C-alpha positions in Angstrom: 0.0 0.0 0.0 2.7 2.4 0.9 5.4 1.0 -1.4 5.2 4.0 -3.9 5.0 6.7 -1.0 8.3 5.0 0.6 10.1 5.5 -2.5 8.9 9.2 -3.0 9.8 10.1 0.6 13.2 8.4 0.3 14.1 10.1 -3.1 13.3 13.6 -1.1 15.1 13.1 2.1 17.4 10.2 1.5 20.3 10.3 4.0 23.6 11.5 2.7 27.3 10.9 4.2 27.6 13.0 7.4 30.6 14.9 5.8 28.2 16.2 3.2 27.8 19.9 3.6 24.1 19.7 2.9 23.5 17.1 5.5 25.4 19.1 8.1 23.4 22.1 7.4 20.1 20.0 7.7 21.2 18.6 10.9 22.1 22.3 12.1 18.5 23.2 11.4 17.0 20.2 13.0 19.3 20.6 16.0 18.1 24.3 16.4 14.6 22.8 17.0 16.0 19.8 19.3 15.1 17.3 16.5 16.8 14.5 14.8 17.0 13.2 11.4 14.4 10.6 12.4 12.0 13.3 13.8 12.1 15.1 10.5 11.6 11.8 8.5 8.5 10.8 10.6 7.1 14.5 10.6 7.5 14.9 6.9 6.2 11.0 6.1 2.9 12.0 8.1 2.6 14.9 5.6 1.3 12.2 2.9 -1.3 11.0 5.5 -2.2 9.2 8.6 -0.1 6.2 9.3 0.3 3.4 11.9 3.7 2.1 13.4 4.0 -0.6 10.6 3.5 1.9 8.0 6.2 4.3 9.2 8.5 1.4 9.7 7.9 0.6 6.0 8.1 3.9 4.8 11.5 4.5 6.8 13.1 1.4 6.1 15.3 2.8 3.1 16.9 5.2 5.5 18.3 2.5 7.8 18.8 2.5 11.6 16.3 1.6 13.9 12.7 2.0 12.7 11.1 1.9 16.1 9.5 5.3 16.1 7.6 5.2 19.3 10.0 7.5 21.3 9.9 9.8 18.3 6.2 9.8 18.0 5.9 10.3 21.8 8.0 13.6 21.5 6.4 14.8 18.3 3.1 14.2 20.4 4.2 16.0 23.5 5.2 19.2 21.0 1.4 18.7 19.8 2.4 18.0 16.3 1.0 14.6 16.0 -2.1 13.0 17.5 -3.7 9.5 17.0 -6.9 8.7 15.6 -7.9 6.1 18.2 -7.1 3.5 15.6 -3.5 3.3 16.0 -3.0 5.8 13.2 -0.8 8.9 13.7 -1.5 12.2 11.8 -0.4 15.8 12.0 -2.1 18.3 13.9 -2.4 21.8 12.6 0.7 22.8 14.5 2.5 19.7 13.0 1.6 20.6 9.4 2.8 24.2 10.1 6.0 22.8 11.7 6.4 20.4 8.8 5.9 23.2 6.3 8.5 25.4 8.1 11.1 22.7 8.3 10.5 21.8 4.8 10.6 25.3 3.4 13.9 25.9 5.5 15.5 22.7 4.1 14.5 23.4 0.6 15.9 26.7 0.8 19.1 25.4 1.9 19.2 22.9 -1.0 18.5 25.8 -3.5 21.5 27.9 -1.8 23.9 24.8 -2.0 22.9 23.9 -5.6 23.2 27.7 -6.8 26.6 27.8 -5.1 27.7 24.5 -6.8 26.4 25.7 -10.0 27.9 29.2 -9.9 30.8 29.6 -12.5 34.2 29.9 -10.9 35.0 33.7 -9.8 31.4 34.7 -10.4 30.0 36.7 -7.5 26.6 38.4 -6.6 26.4 42.0 -6.7 24.3 43.5 -3.6 21.6 44.2 -6.5 21.4 40.4 -6.8 22.8 40.6 -10.6 25.8 38.5 -11.5 29.1 40.1 -11.8 32.7 39.1 -12.1 35.4 40.3 -10.0 37.7 43.2 -11.3 
């Protein structure tokens, strides 16, 4: 049922080597919120719909590491970001959706900034106006 969803989420947030600048930057954003990669993975997975622990296990399996998310769900619940539906499925609260959107926007901005820096020709700088210029 969640096979294609797992691929989609894995493609968006697959773990990268710890030495990678993007991964370090994401870890910094998450640490500022007292979150781990697993918190982010669970929170963002729930953006695709309500899931129980087995669904989350399947979706998060491609990321490796332990997939027992009970402690992460307890923490996200204590923050008011997720809640249960009485049938064992967890879903975002309004605050959880806002947190997911905020983190997604910040992480996407990091990705765009790093991508732009990699794609910029050597020696090119941005003028204060935002226009491209070359050093004199």
